[in-house]
Structures are given as C-alpha cells and as structure tokens.
C-alpha positions as CSV (number, residue, x, y, z in Angstrom):
1,M,-180.3,-40.2,-217.6
2,A,-178.0,-37.2,-217.5
3,N,-178.0,-36.9,-221.3
4,V,-181.7,-36.9,-221.7
5,D,-183.4,-33.6,-222.6
6,W,-186.5,-34.2,-220.5
7,N,-188.2,-31.0,-221.5
8,A,-187.7,-31.8,-225.2
9,L,-189.2,-35.2,-224.5
10,R,-192.1,-33.5,-222.6
11,D,-192.7,-31.3,-225.7
12,R,-192.7,-34.3,-228.0
13,A,-195.2,-36.3,-225.9
14,Y,-197.4,-33.2,-225.5
15,K,-197.3,-32.3,-229.2
16,C,-198.2,-35.9,-230.1
17,A,-201.2,-35.8,-227.7
18,C,-202.3,-32.4,-229.2
19,N,-201.9,-33.6,-232.7
20,H,-204.2,-36.6,-231.9
21,G,-206.9,-34.4,-230.4
22,F,-206.3,-34.9,-226.7
23,H,-206.0,-31.2,-225.8
24,E,-208.7,-29.6,-227.9
25,E,-210.4,-26.6,-226.4
26,E,-213.4,-28.5,-224.9
27,E,-211.1,-31.0,-223.3
28,F,-208.6,-28.6,-221.8
29,D,-210.8,-28.5,-218.7
30,L,-209.4,-31.8,-217.5
31,S,-208.2,-31.1,-214.0
32,R,-204.9,-32.2,-212.6
33,V,-206.6,-34.8,-210.5
34,K,-208.1,-36.4,-213.7
35,Y,-204.6,-36.4,-215.3
36,L,-203.3,-38.1,-212.1
37,M,-206.0,-40.7,-212.4
38,L,-205.0,-41.4,-216.0
39,I,-201.5,-42.0,-214.8
40,L,-202.9,-44.4,-212.2
41,T,-204.7,-46.3,-215.0
42,E,-201.3,-46.8,-216.7
43,V,-199.9,-48.3,-213.4
44,S,-202.8,-50.7,-213.3
45,E,-202.2,-51.7,-216.9
46,A,-198.6,-52.4,-216.0
47,V,-199.8,-54.7,-213.2
48,E,-202.1,-56.5,-215.6
49,A,-199.2,-57.0,-218.0
50,D,-197.1,-58.4,-215.2
51,R,-199.9,-60.7,-214.1
52,K,-200.1,-62.1,-217.7
53,N,-196.3,-62.3,-217.8
54,R,-196.2,-60.0,-220.9
55,V,-192.6,-59.1,-221.2
56,T,-190.9,-57.8,-224.3
57,D,-188.4,-60.3,-225.8
58,K,-185.0,-58.6,-226.2
59,N,-184.7,-60.1,-229.7
60,N,-188.1,-58.7,-230.7
61,L,-187.1,-55.3,-229.3
62,A,-184.0,-55.3,-231.4
63,G,-186.0,-56.2,-234.4
64,V,-188.5,-53.3,-233.8
65,T,-185.7,-50.8,-233.4
66,E,-183.8,-51.9,-236.5
67,L,-186.7,-51.8,-239.0
68,K,-185.5,-50.4,-242.3
69,D,-189.1,-49.6,-243.5
70,D,-191.1,-47.4,-241.1
71,S,-194.4,-48.4,-242.8
72,Y,-194.1,-51.8,-240.9
73,F,-193.4,-50.1,-237.6
74,P,-197.0,-49.9,-236.2
75,A,-197.8,-53.5,-236.9
76,V,-194.5,-54.8,-235.7
77,F,-194.8,-52.7,-232.5
78,E,-198.3,-54.1,-231.9
79,A,-197.1,-57.7,-232.3
80,C,-193.9,-57.4,-230.3
81,I,-194.2,-54.7,-227.7
82,K,-197.7,-53.2,-227.2
83,D,-199.4,-54.0,-223.9
84,N,-196.2,-55.5,-222.4
85,I,-194.8,-54.4,-219.0
86,E,-192.2,-52.2,-220.6
87,D,-194.8,-50.5,-222.9
88,E,-197.2,-49.8,-220.0
89,I,-194.4,-48.4,-217.8
90,A,-193.4,-46.2,-220.7
91,D,-197.0,-45.0,-220.8
92,I,-196.7,-43.9,-217.1
93,I,-193.9,-41.6,-217.9
94,I,-195.5,-40.4,-221.2
95,R,-198.6,-39.5,-219.2
96,C,-196.4,-37.5,-216.8
97,L,-194.7,-35.8,-219.6
98,D,-198.0,-34.9,-221.3
99,L,-199.3,-33.5,-217.9
100,A,-196.1,-31.4,-217.6
101,G,-196.7,-30.2,-221.2
102,V,-200.2,-29.1,-220.4
103,Y,-199.0,-27.0,-217.4
104,N,-195.6,-26.1,-219.0
105,L,-193.7,-27.6,-216.1
106,D,-190.0,-28.3,-216.3
107,V,-189.3,-32.0,-216.0
108,L,-186.8,-33.7,-213.8
109,M,-185.0,-30.6,-212.7
110,N,-184.9,-32.5,-209.4
111,Y,-184.2,-36.1,-210.5
112,K,-183.6,-38.3,-207.5
113,P,-181.3,-41.1,-208.7
114,R,-181.2,-44.3,-206.6
115,I,-183.6,-43.1,-203.8
116,Y,-185.0,-46.5,-204.2
117,N,-182.2,-49.0,-204.8
118,Y,-182.0,-52.4,-206.4
119,E,-182.5,-54.2,-203.1
120,Y,-185.6,-52.2,-202.4
121,F,-187.4,-53.2,-205.6
122,M,-186.1,-56.8,-205.5
123,S,-187.4,-57.2,-201.9
124,Q,-191.0,-56.8,-203.1
125,S,-193.3,-58.0,-205.9
126,F,-194.0,-56.0,-209.0
127,C,-197.5,-55.4,-207.6
128,E,-196.1,-54.0,-204.3
129,S,-193.8,-51.7,-206.3
130,A,-196.7,-50.5,-208.3
131,F,-198.7,-49.9,-205.1
132,E,-196.0,-47.7,-203.8
133,L,-196.0,-45.8,-207.1
134,C,-199.8,-45.3,-206.7
135,R,-199.2,-43.9,-203.2
136,I,-196.7,-41.4,-204.7
137,I,-199.2,-40.4,-207.4
138,T,-202.1,-40.0,-205.0
139,N,-199.8,-37.9,-202.8
140,C,-199.4,-35.5,-205.7
141,A,-203.1,-34.6,-205.3
142,D,-202.1,-33.0,-202.0
143,D,-199.5,-30.9,-203.9
144,L,-201.8,-29.6,-206.7
145,M,-200.9,-26.0,-206.1
146,D,-197.6,-26.1,-204.1
147,N,-194.8,-28.2,-205.4
148,F,-196.8,-29.9,-208.2
149,E,-193.8,-29.7,-210.5
150,Y,-191.7,-31.6,-207.9
151,S,-194.4,-34.2,-207.4
152,I,-194.3,-35.0,-211.1
153,D,-190.6,-35.4,-210.8
154,D,-191.1,-37.7,-207.9
155,I,-193.3,-40.0,-210.0
156,I,-190.8,-40.1,-212.9
157,S,-187.8,-40.6,-210.6
158,Y,-189.5,-43.5,-208.9
159,V,-190.3,-45.1,-212.3
160,L,-186.8,-44.6,-213.5
161,N,-185.3,-46.2,-210.4
162,W,-187.8,-49.1,-210.7
163,C,-186.8,-49.6,-214.4
164,E,-183.2,-49.6,-213.5
165,A,-183.8,-52.3,-210.9
166,L,-185.8,-54.3,-213.4
167,K,-183.2,-53.8,-216.1
168,I,-185.7,-52.1,-218.5
169,D,-184.2,-49.7,-221.0
170,I,-187.1,-47.4,-220.4
171,M,-185.7,-44.6,-222.6
172,R,-185.8,-46.9,-225.6
173,H,-189.4,-47.9,-224.7
174,I,-190.5,-44.3,-224.3
175,D,-189.1,-43.4,-227.6
176,L,-190.7,-46.4,-229.3
177,K,-194.1,-45.7,-227.7
178,I,-194.1,-42.1,-228.7
179,K,-193.1,-43.1,-232.2
180,Y,-196.0,-45.6,-232.2
181,N,-198.4,-43.0,-230.7
182,E,-197.5,-40.6,-233.6
183,T,-198.8,-43.2,-236.1
184,R,-202.2,-43.7,-234.3
185,P,-205.5,-42.3,-235.4
186,Y,-207.3,-39.3,-233.9
187,K,-207.8,-39.8,-230.1
188,N,-206.8,-43.4,-230.5
189,G,-210.5,-44.3,-230.3
190,K,-210.8,-42.9,-226.8
191,N,-212.9,-40.2,-225.2
192,Y,-210.0,-38.4,-223.5
C-alpha cells in the first residue's frame, strides 16, 4: 500500500463520477450523510454477494486483466467480476474516494496498517466484519465537521485490513472497477 498514490486514485474515481453525471450542479447538494449512506449500501451489497457465495475465480480475474482488446472488457468484467464480493468491496473504497474528491480531502495520510489483524477477521463471519465496518461508517456521521478526513481514512484502512485478511487483491479490483465504470453510460441508469 505504500506505493499507492491515494490522492491520484481519489482524483481518478472522482473524475469518473463527474464524467458520468454524478456531480452535476443540481446534485452537488448531496450531504456528507447521504454519501455515507451510499457507502453503507455498498457494504450491504458485499454482504449479499457473500450470502450468494459470489467470489471472483482467480483464473477469470487473470483473464480479465490480460485482455488484449479493451472493447471486450465491459462484457468480460460483467461476466467474471461484477457483483462479486471483491467488486462490491472495491465499490466501498471507490465511494470513499469519490467522497474525498467532492470535499478535496487527502486520502490515507493516516493509514492504519494491521489495526485489525488476520485473527480478528478470521474470528468472525463476513457479515460480522461488515457490521463492524457499518459501525465505523456511522461513527463518521459524528465527525462531519471535525476529523472527517480521518474518518474516511478509518473506513478505507479497515477495508484494506479486511481485504488483506481475506487475501483479496483489492488494488487490482479497484483499478478494474474504475476502468469498468469509465465505460458505463451516463449516471449508470441511477438517480444519484
């Protein structure tokens, strides 16, 4: 994680959202609480993926990343990765990055590696780990004015620790999901 330029990644996620109509003038009034709620929805989608045992096959992941012709990328991504646990967890971080972009917050200036260790995550179910993440997210609502930047870092740090325990190459999944999002139509068919 030390080699990741988190602010460049923030800018990429935010630019993608802007290019797809998610930060147009009339929508810019979304409050921080609404953004936090959108992050929570991504957590619930990850739980649903876990309940359905939707996990990305490592061979399929390699196939998606090694495509020679990008015109096939959206269809292959949808068939092999979309809506899987890894994809939904990537969405959690992408939503955090987008929120940081909206408010021009520095990202992971205070990364907390291994606050939660492997044993912590392995001692509880996926759902219990997701619930703890929801508690961290809702605690951010208390820090909307003070320490908000650190709260976003806390969410991302927890997810990175979780992914490390689950052996998910989350950086690859974030990159692939943003690449996929860049191919999607205006507003991805959503209201906000």
